[in-house]
C-alpha positions in Angstrom: 9.7 -5.8 -19.3 10.1 -7.2 -22.9 13.2 -5.0 -23.4 14.7 -6.2 -20.1 14.1 -9.8 -21.0 15.9 -9.3 -24.4 18.9 -7.6 -22.7 19.2 -10.5 -20.2 19.1 -13.0 -23.1 21.8 -11.0 -24.9 24.0 -10.3 -21.9 24.0 -13.6 -20.0 26.9 -14.5 -17.7 28.8 -16.4 -20.4 28.8 -13.4 -22.7 29.8 -11.1 -19.9 32.7 -13.4 -19.1 33.7 -13.3 -22.8 33.7 -9.5 -22.6 35.9 -9.6 -19.5 38.4 -11.9 -21.2 38.6 -9.6 -24.2 38.9 -6.5 -22.0 41.7 -8.1 -20.0 43.5 -9.2 -23.1 43.2 -5.8 -24.8 44.2 -3.8 -21.7 47.6 -5.5 -21.8 48.2 -4.8 -25.5 51.2 -2.7 -26.5 49.0 -0.3 -28.6 47.4 2.6 -26.7 44.1 2.5 -28.5 43.6 -1.2 -27.8 44.6 -0.8 -24.1 42.1 2.0 -23.8 39.4 -0.1 -25.5 40.1 -3.0 -23.2 39.9 -0.8 -20.1 36.6 0.6 -21.4 35.2 -2.9 -21.9 36.2 -3.9 -18.3 34.6 -0.7 -16.9 31.4 -1.3 -18.8 31.2 -5.0 -17.6 31.8 -3.9 -14.0 29.1 -1.3 -14.4 26.7 -3.9 -15.7 27.5 -6.1 -12.6 26.8 -3.2 -10.3 23.6 -2.3 -12.0 22.4 -6.0 -11.8 23.2 -6.0 -8.1 21.3 -2.7 -7.6 18.3 -4.1 -9.5 18.3 -7.3 -7.5 18.5 -5.3 -4.2 15.7 -2.9 -5.3 13.5 -5.8 -6.2 14.2 -7.5 -2.9 13.4 -4.2 -1.0 10.2 -3.7 -3.0 9.1 -7.3 -2.1 9.9 -6.7 1.5 8.1 -3.4 1.6 5.0 -4.9 -0.1 5.0 -7.8 2.4 5.3 -5.4 5.4 2.5 -3.2 4.0 0.3 -6.3 3.5 1.1 -7.5 7.0 0.4 -4.1 8.5 -2.9 -3.8 6.6 -3.9 -7.3 7.7 -3.1 -6.5 11.3 -4.8 -3.1 11.3 -8.1 -4.3 9.8 -9.4 -7.5 11.5 -11.4 -9.4 9.1 -14.5 -10.9 10.7 -16.8 -12.9 8.5 -20.4 -11.9 8.7 -22.8 -14.2 10.6 -24.5 -16.3 7.9 -28.0 -16.1 9.2 -28.0 -13.0 11.4 -29.1 -9.6 10.3 -27.7 -6.6 12.1 -30.0 -5.7 15.0 -31.6 -2.3 14.9 -33.2 -0.7 17.9 -37.0 -1.4 18.1 -39.2 1.3 16.8 -41.5 3.1 19.3 -45.2 2.3 19.0 -47.1 4.8 16.8 -48.6 7.7 18.7 -52.2 8.6 18.4 -53.0 12.0 17.0 -53.8 13.9 20.2 -51.4 12.1 22.4 -48.9 14.5 24.1 -45.2 14.3 23.3 -43.3 12.3 26.0 -40.9 14.2 28.1 -37.2 13.8 27.2 -35.3 11.1 29.1 -32.0 12.7 28.5 -30.4 15.2 30.9 -30.6 18.8 29.8 -26.9 18.9 29.1 -27.3 15.9 26.8 -30.2 17.5 25.0 -28.1 20.6 24.4 -25.3 18.5 22.8 -27.8 16.9 20.4 -28.4 18.4 17.0 -31.9 19.7 16.1 -32.3 16.8 13.7 -31.5 14.3 16.5 -34.0 16.0 18.9 -36.7 15.9 16.2 -36.0 12.3 15.3 -36.2 11.3 19.0 -39.3 13.3 19.7 -37.6 15.6 22.1 -38.3 19.3 22.4 -36.0 21.6 20.6 -35.4 23.7 23.7 -33.7 22.1 26.7 -35.9 21.6 29.8 -35.0 23.9 32.6 
């Protein structure tokens, strides 16, 4: 960015207009070399104008794209502040079983038990084989 700032300082609108004036004056000169130099100056000043316009448009498009992305992200993820004094509720733990107490029968349907993983069945105290 430092280089771009120096170029902008050196090629401000007043200096570009001075170059246009020189280019126009030289392009009407009787000598071929001076006419060619004048046309080259005018071509370069026109190219600078086009590049400045392209840069301005690219920056505007980048800002619009960033704004659209931020809006889409904000719309996609609703931000809900956490409740200040509430902890997330977890399901109550079952009462501890006595040593010789039998394992309770599963409350899920056999088809549901089949869909559960072995770890889920063990964690819930369900038999590893579906009841038939």
